[in-house]
C-alpha positions in Angstrom: 30.7 21.5 0.8 30.5 23.0 -3.2 28.3 23.3 -6.0 29.5 20.0 -7.4 27.6 17.9 -4.4 24.7 19.7 -5.6 24.9 18.6 -9.2 25.8 15.2 -7.9 22.7 15.1 -5.9 20.2 16.1 -8.6 22.1 13.4 -11.0 21.2 10.7 -8.6 17.9 12.2 -8.1 17.6 12.2 -12.2 18.6 8.6 -12.4 16.3 7.7 -9.3 13.1 8.9 -11.0 14.5 6.7 -13.7 15.3 4.0 -12.6 11.9 4.1 -10.7 10.2 4.4 -14.1 11.7 1.2 -15.3 11.0 -1.0 -11.8 7.4 0.8 -11.7 6.6 -0.4 -15.4 7.5 -3.9 -14.9 11.1 -4.1 -16.8 13.2 -4.9 -13.7 11.9 -7.2 -10.5 13.3 -5.0 -7.4 12.9 -1.5 -6.6 16.4 0.4 -7.1 16.7 0.7 -2.8 20.3 0.7 -3.5 20.8 4.1 -5.0 17.7 5.5 -3.0 19.7 4.8 -0.1 23.0 6.8 -1.7 20.8 9.6 -2.0 19.5 9.7 1.2 23.2 9.7 2.5 23.8 12.2 0.4 20.7 14.3 1.0 21.7 14.1 4.8 25.1 14.7 5.0 24.8 17.8 2.9 21.5 19.1 5.1 24.6 18.3 8.3 26.9 20.7 6.0 26.8 24.7 7.3 28.8 25.6 4.3 26.2 26.5 1.9 25.7 30.2 0.9 22.5 31.5 -0.1 21.7 30.2 -3.3 22.8 27.1 -2.4 20.9 26.1 0.7 17.6 27.4 -1.9 18.8 25.1 -4.8 19.4 22.3 -2.2 16.1 23.0 -0.2 14.6 22.5 -4.0 15.8 19.3 -4.7 15.4 17.6 -1.6 11.5 19.0 -1.7 11.9 17.1 -5.4 13.3 14.0 -4.1 10.5 14.2 -1.1 7.3 14.6 -4.1 8.8 11.5 -5.9 9.5 9.4 -3.0 6.2 9.7 -2.3 4.6 9.1 -5.1 7.1 6.3 -5.5 5.5 4.8 -2.1 2.0 5.3 -3.3 2.5 3.5 -6.7 4.0 0.8 -5.1 1.4 0.4 -2.9 -1.4 0.5 -5.5 0.7 -2.5 -7.5 0.5 -4.3 -4.4 -2.7 -3.7 -3.8 -3.9 -4.5 -7.4 -1.6 -8.0 -6.8 -3.9 -8.7 -3.4 -7.4 -8.5 -5.6 -6.2 -10.4 -7.7 -5.7 -13.1 -5.5 -2.0 -13.1 -4.4 -1.5 -12.6 -1.0 0.9 -9.6 0.1 0.3 -10.2 3.6 3.4 -11.3 5.7 0.9 -12.8 8.4 -0.6 -15.2 6.4 -3.8 -14.8 7.6 -5.3 -14.2 3.9 -6.5 -16.8 2.2 -7.7 -18.2 -1.2 -10.5 -20.5 -1.6 -9.6 -23.2 -4.5 -12.3 -21.7 -6.6 -11.5 -18.0 -5.9 -11.9 -15.8 -8.7 -9.4 -13.0 -9.5 -11.8 -10.8 -7.9 -12.2 -13.0 -5.1 -10.2 -12.4 -1.1 -10.8 -13.9 1.9 -9.3 -12.3 5.8 -9.5 -14.0 8.6 -9.9 -11.3 11.4 -10.0 -11.4 15.6 -9.7 -7.9 16.1 -10.3 -5.5 14.0 -8.7 -2.5 16.1 -5.3 -4.2 16.4 -5.6 -5.5 12.6 -6.6 -2.5 10.6 -4.2 -3.5 8.0 -6.7 -6.2 7.1 -9.9 -4.2 7.6 -8.2 -1.7 5.2 -7.2 -4.5 2.4 -10.9 -5.8 2.7 -12.0 -1.9 2.5 -10.0 -1.1 -0.4 -10.9 -4.7 -2.4 -14.5 -4.4 -1.8 -14.5 0.1 -3.1 -11.9 -1.6 -6.1 -14.7 -4.0 -7.4 -17.6 -1.4 -7.0 -15.1 1.0 -9.1 -15.0 -1.8 -11.5 -18.7 -2.6 -12.0 -19.5 1.4 -11.4 -21.1 1.4 -8.4 -22.0 4.2 -6.3 -19.3 4.1 -2.7 -22.3 3.9 -0.1 -19.8 3.4 3.0 -17.3 5.3 4.3 -14.0 3.8 5.4 -15.4 4.7 9.1 -18.8 3.3 8.7 -17.2 0.0 7.0 -14.3 -0.1 10.0 -18.2 -0.1 12.7 -19.8 -2.7 10.6 -16.7 -5.1 10.6 -16.2 -4.6 14.1 -19.8 -5.1 14.9 -19.8 -8.4 12.5 -16.9 -9.8 14.6 -18.2 -9.6 17.6 -21.9 -10.6 16.8 -20.2 -14.0 15.1 -17.8 -14.3 18.1 -20.3 -14.2 21.0 -22.8 -16.7 18.4 -20.5 -19.2 16.9 -18.2 -19.1 20.0 -15.0 -18.9 17.1 -11.8 -16.9 17.7 -11.5 -15.4 14.3 -14.5 -14.7 11.7 -13.6 -14.5 7.8 -14.7 -12.3 5.9 -14.8 -12.6 2.2 -15.1 -10.3 -1.1 -16.4 -11.5 -4.1 -17.0 -10.7 -7.7 -19.3 -14.1 -8.7 -21.4 -14.6 -11.9 -20.9 -10.7 -11.9 -22.5 -10.0 -8.6 -20.8 -8.4 -5.7 -20.4 -10.8 -2.4 -19.4 -9.8 0.8 -20.0 -12.4 3.6 -18.6 -13.2 7.4 -18.5 -16.5 8.5 -16.7 -17.9 12.0 -13.2 -19.1 11.0 -12.7 -22.5 12.9 -9.1 -23.6 12.0 
């Protein structure tokens, strides 16, 4: 291992940062996964190399730390973009259980839940949409996520018992400038 490998890693990080900036600004449709995988492989190869002196090891550790900070930032940015797309009425869940009503506005989401404990991703999405609308309306957040999960579990169980249904449809909507949060039996 020599300084040229570290230079290649530094150059790869610089290019990856630029590529993600282009992607996150909307000028490219796909993230730079191929370049990211090459940087991952280079980091793995260098970390397995035992031929680094102290200054090279320090430089390598600094570059790897920078990479993981960037990687976490990019992951959060992509998540935020997906959440924004969901709030605008575009489904990003692969399960196909996020439904959009015919009169859906960009601030409407309908999610069908049968077991809140095993469908935590849906509960999180519902909570995030609710909090997004509340922030948009400059309303305080009176409920924590933990309280929200408990509420969803209770409502799901109560409606399943009352109507004998397997699933409960929760809807968060901004209608006539009012926030509406409803739960109803979801009969297919």
